[in-house]
C-alpha positions in Angstrom: 36.4 -35.5 -50.1 33.4 -37.2 -51.6 31.2 -38.6 -48.6 28.0 -40.6 -48.1 24.4 -38.9 -46.9 21.1 -39.5 -48.0 18.3 -36.4 -47.7 15.0 -38.7 -47.7 14.0 -41.6 -45.4 13.8 -44.5 -47.7 16.2 -48.1 -48.1 19.2 -48.1 -49.7 19.0 -46.5 -53.1 18.3 -42.8 -50.9 22.2 -43.0 -50.3 23.8 -40.2 -51.6 27.2 -39.9 -53.0 28.5 -35.9 -53.2 31.2 -33.8 -52.9 31.6 -31.9 -49.4 34.0 -30.0 -48.1 37.4 -31.3 -46.1 36.0 -31.2 -41.9 37.7 -28.9 -39.0 39.2 -30.3 -36.1 37.7 -29.5 -33.3 38.7 -29.2 -29.6 39.8 -32.6 -29.3 39.0 -34.0 -31.9 41.5 -35.7 -35.0 40.7 -35.5 -39.5 41.0 -38.9 -40.0 41.6 -40.1 -43.8 39.2 -43.3 -43.4 40.9 -46.8 -44.6 37.7 -48.4 -43.5 34.4 -47.5 -42.5 32.2 -50.0 -40.5 28.8 -50.6 -41.3 25.9 -51.5 -38.8 22.6 -52.9 -38.3 21.9 -49.4 -36.6 22.9 -47.0 -40.0 20.3 -48.9 -42.0 17.9 -48.7 -39.5 18.4 -44.8 -39.5 18.3 -44.5 -43.7 14.6 -46.0 -43.0 14.2 -43.8 -40.7 12.7 -46.1 -37.9 15.4 -45.0 -34.4 12.9 -41.6 -35.1 16.3 -39.6 -34.3 18.0 -39.0 -36.4 17.1 -36.0 -38.7 17.8 -34.9 -43.1 19.9 -34.6 -44.7 20.9 -37.7 -42.2 24.7 -38.3 -42.0 26.3 -42.0 -41.1 29.0 -44.3 -39.4 30.1 -44.8 -36.7 33.2 -46.5 -36.6 36.2 -45.4 -38.2 40.3 -46.7 -39.5 42.3 -44.6 -41.1 45.3 -42.0 -40.5 45.4 -39.3 -38.7 46.5 -36.0 -40.8 45.2 -32.8 -39.2 45.1 -32.9 -34.9 42.6 -30.0 -32.9 42.8 -28.2 -30.2 44.4 -29.5 -26.5 44.8 -33.3 -28.1 48.2 -34.5 -27.3 47.2 -38.7 -27.6 48.0 -38.8 -30.9 50.4 -37.0 -33.4 49.5 -36.6 -37.2 50.5 -40.2 -39.2 49.3 -42.0 -35.7 47.1 -44.9 -37.3 44.1 -44.6 -35.9 40.5 -46.5 -34.6 37.7 -44.7 -33.1 33.9 -44.5 -32.3 32.3 -41.6 -33.6 28.9 -40.9 -32.3 28.0 -37.7 -34.1 28.8 -39.8 -37.1 29.6 -39.0 -40.2 32.3 -41.9 -41.1 30.9 -42.8 -44.5 33.3 -40.4 -45.0 37.3 -40.2 -47.4 37.9 -37.9 -44.6 36.7 -38.3 -40.9 36.1 -36.3 -37.9 37.1 -39.0 -35.3 37.2 -37.7 -31.0 40.4 -37.6 -29.5 39.2 -39.7 -27.0 37.2 -42.5 -27.8 40.8 -43.5 -30.7 42.9 -46.2 -30.7 46.1 -46.4 -32.8 46.1 -49.6 -34.5 48.8 -52.2 -33.4 51.0 -52.7 -35.8 50.3 -56.8 -37.5 47.0 -55.2 -37.8 45.1 -53.5 -40.8 42.7 -50.9 -41.0 40.1 -53.3 -41.8 40.8 -55.5 -39.0 41.0 -52.4 -35.7 37.2 -51.0 -37.5 36.0 -54.2 -37.5 37.8 -54.1 -34.0 36.6 -50.9 -32.6 33.1 -51.6 -32.1 32.4 -54.4 -32.6 34.8 -56.6 -30.6 33.4 -54.8 -28.1 30.1 -54.8 -27.5 30.8 -58.5 -28.3 33.4 -58.1 -24.8 30.9 -55.8 -23.0 28.2 -57.6 -23.7 29.5 -60.4 -21.9 31.3 -58.3 -18.9 27.7 -57.5 -18.1 25.9 -61.1 -18.1 28.9 -62.0 -16.2 28.3 -65.2 -17.9 29.9 -68.9 -15.6 31.4 -71.6 -16.7 29.6 -73.5 -15.5 26.2 -71.2 -17.5 24.5 -71.2 -21.3 24.9 -68.2 -23.1 22.1 -67.8 -26.3 23.0 -64.9 -29.1 20.6 -63.5 -31.7 21.5 -62.0 -34.3 24.6 -65.0 -34.2 25.7 -64.2 -38.2 26.4 -60.0 -36.7 29.4 -57.6 -37.1 28.9 -58.4 -33.1 27.2 -62.3 -33.1 30.5 -63.3 -34.3 32.7 -62.3 -32.7 30.8 -62.8 -29.4 31.2 -66.4 -30.1 34.1 -67.3 -29.9 35.0 -64.7 -27.5 32.0 -66.1 -25.0 33.6 -69.7 -26.2 37.3 -68.7 -25.4 36.5 -67.6 -22.1 35.0 -71.0 -21.5 31.7 -70.9 -22.0 30.3 -74.6 -21.9 26.7 -74.0 -24.1 26.8 -70.8 -27.0 23.3 -70.7 -28.6 24.1 -68.9 -32.3 20.2 -67.6 -33.2 20.0 -66.1 -37.0 17.0 -65.9 -39.3 18.1 -69.0 -41.6 20.4 -72.4 -41.3 22.1 -71.4 -44.4 24.1 -69.3 -42.0 24.5 -73.4 -39.4 28.3 -74.3 -41.3 29.5 -70.3 -40.5 28.3 -70.7 -36.6 29.3 -73.8 -35.8 32.7 -73.8 -37.1 32.7 -70.4 -35.0 32.3 -72.6 -32.1 29.0 -71.8 -31.2 27.3 -75.7 -30.1 23.3 -75.1 -31.5 22.0 -73.2 -33.4 18.0 -72.2 -34.1 16.0 -69.9 -36.2 13.9 -67.4 -35.1 10.8 -69.0 -36.3 11.6 -72.4 -34.6 9.2 -72.8 -32.8 11.9 -74.6 -29.7 15.5 -73.3 -29.4 15.9 -76.1 -27.0 17.0 -75.8 -23.4 16.6 -72.2 -21.8 20.0 -70.3 -21.0 21.2 -68.5 -18.5 22.0 -65.7 -20.6 20.8 -63.9 -23.5 23.3 -61.3 -25.6 19.9 -59.3 -28.1 21.0 -57.4 -31.5 18.0 -58.1 -32.8 15.3 -56.8 -30.5 11.7 -55.4 -32.0 9.5 -58.5 -31.8 12.3 -61.4 -31.2 12.7 -59.7 -27.7 9.7 -61.0 -26.0 10.7 -64.5 -27.1 14.4 -64.3 -26.3 13.1 -63.6 -22.1 11.0 -66.1 -22.3 14.1 -68.8 -23.9 15.5 -67.7 -19.9 16.0 -69.8 -17.4 14.1 -68.9 -14.5 16.7 -65.5 -12.8 18.2 -65.8 -16.0 19.2 -62.3 -17.5 19.5 -60.5 -21.2 22.1 -57.8 -22.1 20.0 -55.2 -25.2 22.5 -53.1 -27.1 20.4 -53.0 -30.0 18.2 -50.1 -32.2 15.3 -52.7 -33.3 13.1 -51.5 -29.7 10.6 -53.8 -28.7 8.2 -54.1 -25.3 8.5 -57.5 -22.6 5.6 -56.8 -19.9 6.8 -56.4 -16.6 5.3 -59.5 -15.4 7.0 -61.4 -17.7 10.7 -60.8 -15.6 8.5 -60.5 -12.3 7.3 -64.2 -12.6 11.3 -65.2 -13.6 12.9 -62.6 -11.7 14.6 -62.6 -14.9 16.9 -59.1 -15.2 17.6 -56.7 -19.2 20.1 -54.4 -18.9 21.0 -52.1 -21.7 24.3 -51.4 -23.5 25.7 -48.3 -25.0 29.0 -48.1 -25.7 29.1 -44.7 -25.4 28.3 -44.5 -21.4 30.2 -48.2 -21.2 33.6 -45.9 -22.4 32.8 -43.4 -20.5 31.8 -45.1 -17.3 33.9 -47.2 -17.5 36.7 -46.4 -19.3 40.0 -48.6 -18.0 38.0 -51.8 -18.5 36.6 -50.4 -21.9 40.9 -50.6 -22.4 41.4 -53.4 -20.9 39.6 -54.3 -24.0 40.9 -53.0 -26.5 44.4 -54.1 -25.7 43.2 -57.6 -25.8 41.2 -57.8 -28.5 43.9 -56.4 -29.8 45.9 -59.6 -28.6 43.6 -62.0 -29.8 43.3 -61.6 -32.5 47.1 -61.2 -33.9 47.5 -64.2 -32.2 44.4 -65.9 -34.0 42.5 -66.8 -31.5 39.3 -63.7 -32.1 38.5 -63.8 -35.3 36.9 -60.8 -36.8 35.6 -62.2 -40.2 34.5 -59.6 -42.7 32.0 -60.8 -45.3 32.4 -58.0 -47.5 34.9 -54.9 -48.9 33.1 -52.1 -50.9 33.9 -49.8 -52.2 32.0 -46.0 -50.8 30.8 -45.0 -53.9 28.6 -48.0 -53.7 27.6 -47.6 -50.5 24.1 -49.2 -51.6 25.5 -52.6 -51.6 26.6 -52.0 -48.1 23.0 -51.0 -47.2 21.4 -54.0 -49.3 23.3 -56.8 -47.2 23.0 -55.7 -43.8 19.1 -55.2 -44.7 19.4 -58.8 -46.3 20.3 -60.2 -43.3 23.0 -61.5 -46.1 25.7 -61.3 -44.0 28.8 -64.0 -42.3 30.8 -60.9 -40.0 31.8 -57.3 -40.6 30.6 -54.9 -43.6 33.5 -52.9 -44.3 33.9 -49.7 -46.7 36.6 -48.6 -48.6 37.2 -45.0 -49.6 
């Protein structure tokens, strides 16, 4: 089989397509013939060594959709031939065949595609979980950073579907404004704008880094920020104290394991909204697995409008 790895830190040019042996599923695991693989900003940051946790050689990927071709011991909920989507926390989804934990897998519903599934399995769940964590009222306002990203563009739509009256989209460039307004954003701000408008009650932050203090400053007194990015960032504690503001970290691994019933409900609702046409997962580009470097270039340039997907 073919897979993508990297043996040194750097830009997209260090990605290497190589032949590898077929992996064997362990207890509770599924072997999946991949049909679609999601590309995320955390994966891009791993290649550059920015997360400080990725050993070499580096294994990439965390989102996969495809067909089950083998079962590990103790798997009872799935059968060979099932079409599923799953998170793969140990990575390794940039591959023609991937190992997926059965505990994180779910079936692709009739009428749904693998590309839709991989757009929803992490990005949709993160957007939904971030809103569930922040619990905005319909009378409140929400600002979303990285608003044109795989997560951000779904968060805009979900916020509007939940009746939020004012949704502000924060992005790197005004060239994305038309796209975001088409999704329902009420206001567009760029990261370098001096004025982000009236303070908001909730920020969903998918960027972090140097932008985090700005995002906290955008909160009204008593506001809350949900932090789900891999970009890090530092905020003086006094800034939170003075404004009675809060920051809550969100990882899907913990959310799915500690709030499994809610996680499953979100998955059902995401499919329902998507298949009915109320939620539109936008795919910016479908790129062959062998050209994974091009997919990373798009993400690094912050050029994507929606999800970037690899096709093995």
